[in-house]
Structure formats: structure tokens, C-alpha cells
C-alpha positions in Angstrom: 9.6 -18.8 1.9 12.9 -18.9 0.0 12.3 -18.5 -3.4 13.1 -15.7 -5.9 10.4 -12.7 -5.7 7.7 -12.1 -8.6 6.2 -8.8 -8.9 3.3 -8.5 -11.0 0.0 -7.4 -12.0 -3.1 -8.6 -9.5 -5.5 -10.9 -11.2 -8.9 -12.1 -10.3 -6.8 -15.4 -8.9 -5.1 -13.0 -6.3 -8.3 -12.0 -4.9 -8.1 -14.9 -1.7 -4.7 -14.0 -1.1 -4.9 -10.3 -1.2 -7.9 -11.0 1.3 -5.9 -13.2 3.6 -2.9 -10.5 3.7 -5.1 -7.5 4.3 -7.2 -9.2 7.2 -3.9 -10.3 8.4 -2.7 -6.9 8.7 -6.0 -5.7 9.9 -6.1 -8.4 12.8 -1.9 -7.9 13.6 -1.3 -3.8 13.5 -2.9 -0.6 13.6 -2.1 0.2 9.8 -5.6 -0.3 8.7 -8.2 1.3 10.8 -11.1 -1.4 10.7 -11.5 -3.7 13.5 -12.7 -6.6 12.1 -11.6 -9.0 8.9 -13.5 -8.1 5.6 -15.0 -10.7 3.1 -13.2 -12.0 0.2 -16.2 -10.1 -1.7 -15.2 -6.7 -0.4 -11.2 -7.1 -1.8 -12.9 -8.3 -5.4 -15.0 -5.5 -5.6 -11.9 -3.1 -4.5 -9.8 -4.7 -7.2 -12.4 -4.1 -9.6 -12.4 -0.5 -9.0 -8.8 -0.2 -9.2 -9.0 -1.9 -12.5 -11.8 0.8 -13.5 -10.0 3.8 -12.4 -6.7 2.4 -14.4 -4.8 2.4 -11.0 -2.1 -0.1 -10.6 -2.5 -3.4 -8.0 0.8 -5.7 -7.9 1.3 -8.7 -6.0 4.5 -9.8 -4.5 4.7 -13.8 -5.3 7.4 -16.3 -3.9 7.2 -19.8 -4.2 3.6 -19.4 -6.2 2.2 -17.8 -3.1 1.1 -14.1 -2.8 2.9 -12.6 0.3 2.1 -9.2 -0.4 0.7 -6.5 -2.6 0.6 -2.9 -3.2 -1.6 -0.1 -5.1 -2.0 3.4 -5.9 -4.9 5.0 -5.9 -6.5 9.1 -6.2 -5.5 11.0 -3.3 -8.7 12.7 -3.6 -11.3 12.5 -5.8 -11.4 16.2 -7.0 -10.0 16.8 -10.5 -7.1 19.4 -9.3 -5.5 16.2 -7.7 -5.2 14.6 -10.7 -1.2 14.2 -10.5 -1.4 12.7 -7.2 -1.7 9.3 -6.0 -1.8 7.4 -2.4 -0.1 4.2 -2.4 -0.3 1.1 0.4 1.8 -1.6 0.8 0.9 -4.6 2.6 2.8 -7.6 3.4 1.7 -11.1 5.0 3.2 -13.0 7.7 6.9 -13.7 7.2 7.2 -11.3 4.5 8.9 -8.6 6.4 12.4 -7.7 6.4 13.1 -10.0 2.9 13.4 -6.5 0.9 9.8 -7.3 -0.6 8.4 -4.1 0.3 11.1 -2.4 -1.2 10.6 -4.3 -4.4 6.2 -3.6 -4.5 7.3 0.0 -3.9 9.9 0.3 -6.8 7.5 -1.1 -8.9 4.5 0.9 -7.8 6.3 4.0 -8.0 7.5 3.2 -12.0 3.8 2.7 -12.7 2.9 5.8 -11.0 5.6 7.8 -13.1 4.4 5.9 -16.4 0.7 7.0 -15.6 1.9 10.7 -15.6 1.8 11.1 -11.8 3.9 13.6 -10.0 3.4 13.2 -6.2 3.2 9.8 -4.2 1.2 10.2 -0.8 1.8 7.7 2.3 -0.5 7.8 5.1 0.9 5.7 8.1 0.0 4.8 11.5 2.2 7.5 13.7 2.9 4.6 16.3 4.4 2.6 13.1 8.1 4.1 12.8 8.9 1.1 10.8 6.6 2.2 8.1 7.6 6.0 8.5 11.3 5.2 8.2 11.1 3.0 5.1 9.2 5.8 3.6 11.7 8.3 4.6 14.5 6.1 3.6 12.8 6.3 0.0 12.8 9.8 -0.5 9.0 10.7 1.0 9.3 13.5 3.5 7.0 14.2 6.4 4.6 16.8 5.6 1.7 16.5 8.3 1.2 14.7 11.7 -2.6 14.5 12.4 -2.9 13.4 16.6 -5.8 11.1 17.0 -7.5 11.4 13.8 -8.7 8.0 13.8 -9.7 5.0 16.0 -8.5 1.2 16.0 -9.8 -1.5 18.7 -11.4 1.6 20.5 -8.2 3.7 21.2 -7.3 6.8 19.3 -4.4 6.6 16.7 -2.5 9.2 14.5 -1.9 9.8 11.4 1.6 10.7 9.9 1.4 11.9 5.9 4.4 11.7 3.7 5.0 12.9 0.2 7.3 12.1 -2.7 7.9 14.1 -5.3 7.7 11.4 -8.9 10.3 12.9 -10.9 11.4 9.7 -12.5 11.4 6.1 -12.2 12.2 4.4 -9.0 15.9 3.5 -9.5 
């Protein structure tokens, strides 16, 4: 993986790669609180819901291969939460430490601002200090720590919520 990183909107042609990244994260971390890999049909339906809701889903492509993706989605399903989105950034094998997550976040923040969103939330596994620090470096602040609110592989996991006010483009 040595080529330039292209950030672009996800298409139906990316679903297999998105599924592979998603399942890699399920298998290799506690970032997604699901124990078993999901079929491609699940991620295809998710992408369709993202589009129907008008929410951005972006992929990072290197040398023609999708190596990660990001998306934002409604924080809660009540109308009063319309100014707030939650987001996810997932990277496949070999994509960490190359600035790809930063590029995905920057592009996603720009899209959220363009949609008129005012707050972005990150929900991080409490044991993932790297993800928490990444968000703090990017203007997110911890607003809640929720011990043992989830389970992964039979053990309790903590949730750290961080939020960032969106007052303009990312950079």
C-alpha cells in the first residue's frame, strides 16, 4: 500500500470491500460489539439506508483497493436530535498509521457541516485508547464514560462518548 489515498463516496461496487473491512474490525478488535462476521447483504442494506437518509458514506481507496471507510448517521431517531450525528471510521489491515483515518474524518466533518449538522459524536470502546486520543486530537471532548454497557466475546465492554461542535469545515 504505497499509492495516493483517494477519499470518495461509497458506491454499490464497494460493498464487498466495506464488508471485508467491517468483518476485519469485528474479528480483530472490540470496536464493533458483534461477535460474528456479517454477510455482504447486511452491509448492502446498511448502505442503502445511509443513502435513503441522505447520510454520507465515504471510502478510502489506495491503488484501486478500498482500505477503509467512514460514515455518519443520526445520533438518535427523534426529531429534536437533527443537528447531531454519530460517526464511524473503520480501517482494514495495513491501513492504520498512514493518516487515512484523519483524511476520512476530515472529509466526513466537511460533509456533516454541509448538511447543516452542528455536533458530531464518537462512541469508542473504552479500552481503545488510540481511538479516544485520535478523537481528542481532533477537537472531540469526552462527555460520558459508561462502564460495562456492552458485551463482546462474552466479556463486558465500556463505552466512551466524545463530541465535537461543528462550527465549520475540518481544516
